[in-house]
C-alpha positions, 0 to 999 in steps of 0.5 A, spaced: 358 929 080 364 935 078 368 936 073 373 931 076 368 926 077 366 926 071 372 926 067 374 920 071 367 917 069 369 919 061 376 916 062 374 910 065 368 909 059 373 910 054 379 906 056 376 900 060 369 898 054 372 893 050 376 889 056 368 890 058 365 888 052 370 882 051 367 879 058 360 880 057 361 877 049 364 871 053 358 870 058 353 871 054 356 868 047 352 874 043 355 880 041 347 884 041 346 881 048 353 882 051 352 890 048 345 890 052 349 887 058 354 892 058 349 898 057 345 895 063 351 895 068 354 903 066 347 905 067 347 901 074 353 904 076 354 911 072 348 913 079 353 910 084 360 913 081 361 919 086 361 914 091 366 909 090 371 910 093 377 905 091 381 906 084 379 901 082 371 901 079 370 894 074 369 891 081 363 894 082 361 892 075 361 885 076 355 885 081 351 887 076 354 884 070 353 877 074 346 878 076 344 880 069 347 874 067 343 870 071 337 870 067 336 865 062 336 869 056 342 872 058 346 865 059 350 862 054 346 855 051 349 850 048 343 851 042 345 858 041 352 860 036 355 866 038 355 872 034 362 875 031 365 877 038 367 884 038 373 886 036 379 888 039 381 895 040 388 895 044 391 892 037 
């Protein structure tokens, strides 16, 4: 990965993490599970960063998140109370 790609990746992660975290929270209903889900999706995306040819890598991130939430341990259930949602940083 060259310097331009590293800078683009860092800008994407820094700029989009709050919004991505909120989506992960909505999918899981738990802050810690949301953090794990986002980290897992990023871990699967970063090695492929160089091959992402489109301007919006969030589309690529959706697939690992969606697949990860398919398991019963991450899907929000009626019996679980959600933890405190992540704070929005763009206010």
